[in-house]
N, C-alpha and C positions, 0 to 999 in steps of 0.2 A: 497528445497527451490523453485526451479523452478516450481514444481508442485503446491505449494501454491500460488504462484504468478499467474500463469496461471488459477488458480481456482476462482479468483476475477471476479465476473460478472460485466458487465457494470452497472454504477450508484452506485457502491459500491467502498470504499477504504479500506485499512489497512495500519497499520503502520510498519516501518522496523521492529521493535522489535516484533510485534504479528506475523509477517511471520516467523521469526526466531524461535520463540517459538513453532509455530504450526508445523514447520519443525522438531522440536525436538532439536533444537539448542538455547535454552534461552540465552540471552546475546550477540548474534552473529548478531545484527543488522548491523554492518558494512560490514558483508560478504553479506547480502542482496544487499547492495549498488554495491558491486563488481559484483554480478551476474547480476544485472540489466545493468551494464556497458559492461558485456562480452557476454551476451546471446542475440543475436537479436530476434526481434519479440515478446518480452514480454510486456504486458500491464503496462509499467513502470509509466505512469500517474496515476495509481491506488494505488500508494505506496506512502504515506506521513509520515511525522514525527509524534511523539506523540502528541496527541491532535489535529491532523488535520493540522499540520503546513506544509506549502509548504517549503521544504528545498533547493530546487533548486533556482538559481539566475538568473536575467537578462531575456533574451529571453526564455530560457528553463522553468523558473518559469511561464512566460505568457502562454507558450504553454501548460504546464501542466494544469493551471487554465482553459484555453480555452477548452482543451479536456475534463476535468471533467464537465464543464457546459454544453457541448454538449451532454453529457450522463445524464444530470438531476441532477447532484450533485449540492447542494446548499452550501453556505458559510455563516458563521457568522463572519463578519469583514474579516479578512485575513486567516482565518482558515476554513477548511472543517467542516460542521455541522455533527460531528461524531455520534451524537445520532440518526441521521436519515440515515447515509450512511455507517457507520462502518460495514464491514463483519465480521460475527462470524464464526470462524473455528469450526468444530465439534471436540470434544475432542477425543483423542486417547483412545482406550480401554486399561484399566490398566491390566498390566501383573500380574497375581497371581500364 
């Protein structure tokens, strides 16, 4: 999961669930949250809730929104414009 989070380029975002799925752990979105809390140096601000929702509260939410705007990410109301900024992970090759 750390590799997937580090792969997010500036100006893009991904959801907790999409990162878990890309890492091979579908349904483990809460583990992404734990990793973001425990591993320093990750681009935590590029990880949002489903549909582009900012899940943090208070000053942390304001900082996340600020950092994303500094990278050129646009919002539709309170949510990130996912059509424009969602990072698409490459699909893993199927094992046959």
